[in-house]
C-alpha positions as CSV (number, residue, x, y, z in Angstrom):
1,M,-39.8,-64.5,17.3
2,P,-42.8,-62.8,15.8
3,G,-43.9,-59.5,17.6
4,F,-46.4,-59.5,20.5
5,L,-50.2,-59.9,19.7
6,K,-52.1,-56.8,19.6
7,T,-54.7,-56.4,22.4
8,T,-57.6,-57.4,20.3
9,C,-56.2,-60.9,19.4
10,A,-55.1,-61.7,23.0
11,A,-58.1,-63.6,23.9
12,V,-57.9,-65.9,20.6
13,A,-54.2,-66.5,21.4
14,L,-54.8,-67.4,25.0
15,A,-57.5,-70.0,23.9
16,A,-55.0,-71.4,21.5
17,F,-52.5,-71.7,24.0
18,A,-54.8,-73.4,26.5
19,A,-55.3,-76.1,24.0
20,T,-51.5,-76.8,23.8
21,G,-50.7,-76.4,27.5
22,A,-48.8,-73.2,26.5
23,L,-50.9,-70.6,28.6
24,A,-49.3,-67.2,29.3
25,Q,-47.1,-67.7,32.2
26,S,-48.6,-64.6,34.0
27,A,-51.8,-62.7,33.7
28,S,-50.0,-59.5,32.7
29,T,-48.1,-61.1,29.9
30,T,-49.1,-61.6,26.3
31,Y,-47.4,-64.2,24.4
32,P,-46.7,-64.2,20.6
33,A,-49.3,-65.9,18.3
34,A,-46.8,-68.4,17.2
35,Y,-45.8,-69.5,20.8
36,A,-47.7,-72.7,20.4
37,D,-45.8,-73.6,17.4
38,M,-42.4,-73.0,19.4
39,V,-43.7,-75.4,22.1
40,A,-44.4,-78.0,19.4
41,A,-40.9,-77.3,18.0
42,A,-39.4,-77.7,21.4
43,K,-41.2,-81.0,22.1
44,K,-39.5,-82.3,18.7
45,E,-36.1,-81.2,19.9
46,G,-36.9,-83.3,23.1
47,K,-34.5,-81.8,25.6
48,V,-32.7,-78.6,26.7
49,V,-29.1,-78.8,28.0
50,V,-28.3,-76.6,31.0
51,Y,-24.9,-75.4,32.3
52,S,-25.1,-74.1,35.9
53,P,-23.4,-74.1,39.2
54,T,-26.8,-73.8,41.0
55,D,-26.9,-76.6,43.8
56,S,-29.2,-79.4,42.4
57,G,-31.2,-79.3,45.4
58,Q,-32.5,-75.9,44.4
59,A,-32.5,-76.7,40.7
60,N,-34.4,-80.0,41.0
61,A,-37.7,-78.3,41.8
62,L,-37.4,-76.0,38.6
63,I,-36.6,-79.0,36.5
64,S,-39.5,-81.0,37.7
65,A,-41.9,-78.1,37.3
66,F,-40.7,-77.4,33.8
67,Q,-40.9,-81.1,32.7
68,K,-44.4,-81.4,34.3
69,K,-45.6,-78.3,32.3
70,Y,-44.0,-79.5,29.0
71,P,-43.9,-83.2,28.9
72,G,-41.8,-84.4,26.1
73,V,-39.0,-81.8,26.9
74,T,-36.5,-83.0,29.4
75,I,-33.7,-81.0,31.0
76,D,-30.2,-82.4,30.9
77,Y,-28.6,-80.5,33.9
78,N,-25.0,-80.1,34.1
79,D,-23.5,-78.9,37.4
80,L,-20.4,-76.8,36.7
81,S,-18.4,-74.0,38.3
82,N,-19.0,-70.5,36.8
83,T,-15.3,-70.5,35.4
84,A,-15.9,-74.0,33.9
85,I,-19.1,-73.0,32.3
86,Y,-17.6,-69.9,30.6
87,N,-14.7,-71.8,29.4
88,R,-16.8,-74.7,28.1
89,V,-19.0,-72.3,26.1
90,V,-16.3,-70.6,24.4
91,S,-14.3,-73.8,23.6
92,E,-17.7,-75.4,22.3
93,F,-18.5,-72.4,20.0
94,A,-14.8,-72.2,18.6
95,A,-14.8,-75.9,17.8
96,R,-18.3,-75.5,16.3
97,Q,-19.5,-78.3,18.7
98,V,-22.1,-76.4,21.0
99,G,-23.5,-78.7,23.5
100,G,-25.3,-76.4,26.0
101,D,-28.5,-74.7,25.5
102,V,-29.2,-72.5,28.5
103,V,-26.2,-70.9,30.6
104,W,-27.5,-70.3,34.0
105,S,-24.7,-68.6,36.2
106,V,-24.0,-66.5,39.2
107,G,-20.8,-65.2,37.3
108,L,-22.5,-62.2,36.1
109,D,-19.4,-60.6,34.7
110,L,-18.8,-63.8,32.6
111,Q,-22.4,-63.7,31.4
112,V,-22.0,-60.2,30.2
113,R,-18.8,-61.2,28.5
114,L,-20.5,-64.1,26.7
115,V,-23.0,-61.5,25.3
116,E,-20.6,-58.9,24.4
117,D,-18.5,-61.4,22.5
118,G,-21.5,-62.8,20.6
119,L,-21.7,-66.0,22.3
120,A,-25.3,-65.6,23.3
121,E,-28.3,-65.7,21.2
122,S,-30.6,-62.8,21.1
123,Y,-34.1,-63.6,22.6
124,A,-36.6,-61.0,23.5
125,S,-38.5,-63.0,26.2
126,P,-42.2,-62.0,26.6
127,E,-41.6,-62.0,30.3
128,A,-38.8,-59.4,30.1
129,Q,-41.5,-56.7,30.5
130,N,-42.2,-57.9,34.0
131,L,-38.2,-57.7,35.2
132,P,-36.9,-54.6,36.6
133,G,-34.5,-52.8,34.5
134,F,-31.4,-53.9,36.2
135,A,-32.3,-57.4,35.4
136,K,-32.2,-57.7,31.7
137,Y,-29.2,-57.0,29.3
138,K,-29.6,-56.5,25.4
139,D,-32.4,-59.0,24.8
140,A,-30.0,-61.7,25.7
141,A,-29.2,-62.3,29.4
142,Y,-31.8,-62.0,32.3
143,L,-31.6,-62.2,36.0
144,T,-33.7,-64.9,37.6
145,S,-33.0,-64.4,41.2
146,I,-32.1,-61.8,43.9
147,E,-29.8,-63.0,46.5
148,P,-28.6,-60.4,49.2
149,G,-25.3,-60.6,50.9
150,V,-25.8,-61.1,54.7
151,I,-23.8,-61.6,57.8
152,L,-24.3,-65.0,59.3
153,Y,-23.4,-65.7,62.9
154,N,-23.6,-68.2,65.6
155,K,-26.0,-66.9,68.3
156,K,-24.5,-69.0,71.1
157,L,-20.9,-67.7,70.5
158,V,-21.2,-64.1,69.5
159,P,-21.9,-62.0,72.5
160,A,-25.1,-59.9,72.1
161,A,-23.1,-56.8,72.5
162,M,-20.9,-57.8,69.6
163,V,-23.6,-58.6,67.0
164,P,-22.9,-56.1,64.2
165,K,-25.3,-53.9,62.5
166,N,-23.5,-53.5,59.3
167,L,-20.0,-54.0,57.8
168,A,-18.5,-50.8,59.2
169,D,-19.6,-52.1,62.6
170,L,-18.1,-55.6,62.1
171,T,-15.0,-53.8,61.1
172,R,-14.9,-51.9,64.4
173,L,-15.6,-54.9,66.2
174,M,-12.9,-57.1,64.9
175,K,-10.5,-54.3,65.6
176,E,-11.6,-53.5,69.1
177,N,-12.2,-57.2,70.3
178,K,-9.4,-59.3,68.8
179,E,-9.6,-61.9,71.6
180,V,-13.2,-62.8,70.4
181,F,-12.8,-62.6,66.8
182,R,-9.3,-63.8,66.1
183,G,-9.4,-66.7,63.7
184,K,-13.0,-66.8,64.0
185,V,-14.3,-64.8,61.1
186,A,-15.1,-66.1,57.6
187,S,-15.8,-64.7,54.1
188,W,-15.2,-65.5,50.3
189,D,-12.0,-66.5,48.8
190,P,-12.4,-64.3,45.5
191,E,-9.6,-66.2,43.8
192,K,-11.7,-69.4,43.8
193,S,-15.2,-68.0,43.8
194,G,-16.9,-66.2,41.0
195,Q,-19.8,-65.2,43.3
196,G,-17.4,-63.9,45.9
197,Y,-15.3,-61.9,43.5
198,V,-18.5,-60.3,42.0
199,A,-19.7,-59.5,45.4
200,M,-16.4,-58.0,46.7
201,Q,-15.9,-55.8,43.5
202,D,-19.4,-54.5,43.8
203,D,-18.8,-53.6,47.5
204,M,-15.5,-52.1,46.8
205,R,-17.1,-49.7,44.3
206,H,-19.9,-48.7,46.7
207,N,-18.5,-49.1,50.2
208,P,-15.9,-46.6,51.1
209,G,-14.9,-48.8,54.0
210,F,-14.3,-51.9,51.9
211,W,-10.5,-51.9,52.3
212,S,-10.6,-51.1,56.0
213,L,-12.9,-54.1,56.3
214,M,-10.5,-56.3,54.4
215,S,-7.8,-55.1,56.6
216,A,-9.4,-55.8,59.8
217,F,-10.4,-59.2,58.4
218,G,-6.9,-60.1,57.7
219,E,-5.6,-58.7,60.8
220,A,-8.2,-60.9,62.7
221,G,-6.8,-64.0,60.8
222,G,-9.8,-64.3,58.8
223,K,-10.6,-67.7,57.0
224,I,-11.7,-67.7,53.4
225,Y,-13.8,-70.4,51.8
226,S,-15.0,-71.2,48.0
227,N,-18.7,-71.5,48.8
228,S,-21.4,-70.6,51.3
229,G,-21.9,-74.1,52.4
230,Q,-18.4,-74.3,53.8
231,M,-19.1,-71.1,55.7
232,R,-22.4,-72.5,57.0
233,E,-20.5,-75.6,58.4
234,K,-17.8,-73.6,60.0
235,V,-20.2,-71.2,61.7
236,V,-22.5,-74.1,63.0
237,S,-19.6,-76.0,64.4
238,G,-18.2,-73.0,66.1
239,E,-14.9,-73.2,64.4
240,E,-15.9,-69.8,63.0
241,I,-18.3,-67.6,64.8
242,I,-19.4,-65.1,62.1
243,A,-19.2,-64.9,58.2
244,F,-19.8,-61.9,55.9
245,Y,-20.9,-61.6,52.3
246,V,-22.9,-64.9,52.8
247,N,-25.4,-65.7,50.1
248,G,-28.7,-64.8,51.8
249,A,-30.8,-67.0,49.6
250,Y,-29.0,-70.0,51.4
251,A,-28.6,-68.4,54.8
252,T,-32.2,-67.8,55.1
253,E,-33.1,-71.6,54.7
254,W,-30.1,-72.5,57.1
255,V,-31.5,-70.4,59.7
256,K,-35.0,-72.1,59.4
257,A,-33.3,-75.4,60.0
258,N,-31.0,-74.3,62.7
259,P,-32.0,-72.0,65.4
260,T,-28.4,-71.6,66.4
261,L,-27.9,-69.3,63.3
262,G,-28.8,-65.8,62.9
263,I,-28.9,-63.4,59.9
264,I,-28.0,-59.7,59.8
265,Y,-29.3,-57.4,56.9
266,S,-27.0,-54.3,57.1
267,D,-28.8,-51.1,58.2
268,E,-26.7,-49.2,55.7
269,R,-26.5,-51.1,52.3
270,T,-27.1,-54.6,51.3
271,S,-25.7,-55.8,48.0
272,A,-27.3,-58.6,46.2
273,V,-26.0,-61.0,43.6
274,S,-28.2,-63.0,41.0
275,R,-28.3,-65.8,38.6
276,A,-28.3,-64.8,35.1
277,A,-29.6,-67.0,32.2
278,L,-29.0,-66.9,28.6
279,I,-29.3,-69.0,25.5
280,A,-25.8,-70.1,24.0
281,K,-25.1,-68.9,20.5
282,N,-26.0,-71.7,17.9
283,A,-27.8,-73.7,20.9
284,P,-28.6,-77.2,19.4
285,H,-32.1,-77.0,21.0
286,P,-33.0,-73.3,20.6
287,N,-36.8,-73.6,20.9
288,A,-36.6,-75.6,24.2
289,A,-34.0,-73.2,25.5
290,R,-36.4,-70.3,24.8
291,L,-39.3,-72.2,26.5
292,L,-37.0,-72.6,29.6
293,I,-35.9,-69.0,29.7
294,D,-39.6,-67.9,29.7
295,F,-40.6,-70.4,32.3
296,M,-37.7,-69.3,34.5
297,L,-38.9,-65.7,34.3
298,S,-42.5,-66.4,34.7
299,Q,-44.5,-66.0,37.8
300,E,-44.9,-69.9,37.8
301,G,-41.2,-70.4,37.4
302,Q,-40.2,-67.6,39.9
303,K,-42.5,-69.1,42.5
304,V,-41.0,-72.7,42.2
305,M,-37.4,-71.2,42.4
306,G,-38.6,-68.9,45.3
307,E,-39.9,-72.0,47.3
308,S,-36.5,-73.7,46.6
309,G,-34.6,-70.9,48.2
310,L,-33.9,-68.6,45.2
311,P,-35.8,-65.3,45.9
312,S,-37.6,-64.0,43.1
313,V,-36.1,-61.1,41.0
314,R,-39.9,-59.8,40.5
315,S,-42.0,-58.0,43.0
316,D,-45.3,-59.5,42.0
317,V,-44.7,-63.3,43.0
318,E,-46.5,-63.8,46.0
319,G,-45.9,-66.4,48.8
320,V,-42.3,-66.6,48.4
321,P,-39.3,-63.9,49.2
322,N,-39.1,-61.4,46.4
323,F,-37.4,-58.2,45.3
324,K,-40.0,-56.2,47.3
325,S,-39.9,-58.3,50.6
326,L,-36.1,-58.6,50.6
327,N,-36.0,-54.8,50.3
328,E,-37.9,-54.5,53.4
329,L,-35.7,-56.8,55.2
330,A,-32.8,-54.8,54.0
331,N,-34.3,-51.5,55.6
332,G,-35.1,-50.4,52.2
333,K,-31.5,-50.4,51.2
334,L,-31.0,-53.4,48.8
335,Q,-28.9,-52.6,46.0
336,P,-28.8,-55.5,43.4
337,I,-25.8,-55.8,41.1
338,A,-27.1,-54.5,37.7
339,L,-26.7,-56.9,34.8
340,D,-24.7,-54.2,32.5
341,A,-21.4,-53.5,30.9
342,A,-19.9,-52.2,34.0
343,L,-19.3,-55.7,35.0
344,L,-16.7,-56.1,32.4
345,E,-14.3,-54.0,34.6
346,N,-14.2,-57.1,36.9
347,L,-12.4,-58.9,34.0
348,D,-9.9,-56.2,33.1
349,K,-6.6,-58.0,33.6
350,T,-4.9,-55.0,35.2
351,K,-7.4,-54.1,37.5
352,R,-8.1,-57.6,38.5
353,A,-4.3,-58.0,39.2
354,D,-4.3,-54.7,41.2
355,F,-7.3,-55.9,43.2
356,F,-5.7,-59.2,44.2
357,T,-2.5,-57.5,45.1
358,R,-4.0,-55.2,47.4
359,W,-6.5,-57.9,48.7
360,K,-3.5,-60.2,49.6
361,Q,-1.6,-57.4,51.2
362,A,-4.8,-56.7,53.4
363,M,-5.1,-60.5,54.2
364,R,-1.5,-60.7,55.2
365,R,-0.9,-63.4,52.5
């Protein structure tokens, strides 16, 4: 991509973009002079293929908004698990039959692995300047959301005096009130959920009480699940009464629809996972892929996703949950998982094996 326009040329460029429907996505962002050419090239490509585990209900609004803004460029959306996405990208590249363009995944460690292994295209999005530092990696991968880990509970079944304020409080409550919490607490199965594994790895590094929590969870006969939706169903039905590390982006919508449910943001520390987007190396529709990345990171795209339950990673997107508003809910203690090389520790075979050995011991498995 050519360099950014100088300030003196910005007005001319914006006028050209207006004529092609390629206006700058946000008022503070200057797009390259040749952006209109990229839009035209994307329309010739005709589509962009996306690999993602994001629920279709949350992705559909993004797809519709993008296709409306750029008629002639359709999104071919493939709903796959985080691990399946990674394996497909690797195998397609090795076979020289790359089919995917944009990889949009909550498996942050796997996304960084793709960048480090040269399986992601370098693309300095004009919107990158509007992202916080933790949300971009090597001009290749970008965070598109901020999804805090929260405690979800059934208001009718958890006594008011036993509603925890944080994870340390939940640990204590499980130990002191076995008759209430026995077999009634839920969380992730990190062996089956990439999101759960990333969340637990992050908490293990930053929360000194992590293993005490896991031990109390195991002693309480805790139940584990591979996705947040399963946890929601169990807590709503009363089969479980409380769940932790639940994806707050989903939980916020559930609470709006069901007054039986309650959300707790820790008063100590709230970790947050995100979804990272990148362009696959040798993507068959590279211009359409760049167009989608820019749209996802823009104020317009971020607002669309925010309205669909994926809070904005930016702080300047109004009318939807964003980094600033979520940090306020988290008592100023929101700590997003940074998109950086430290995530590769999650994939170290020895460390991974050690983690699961200790986790299974704590869980009495």
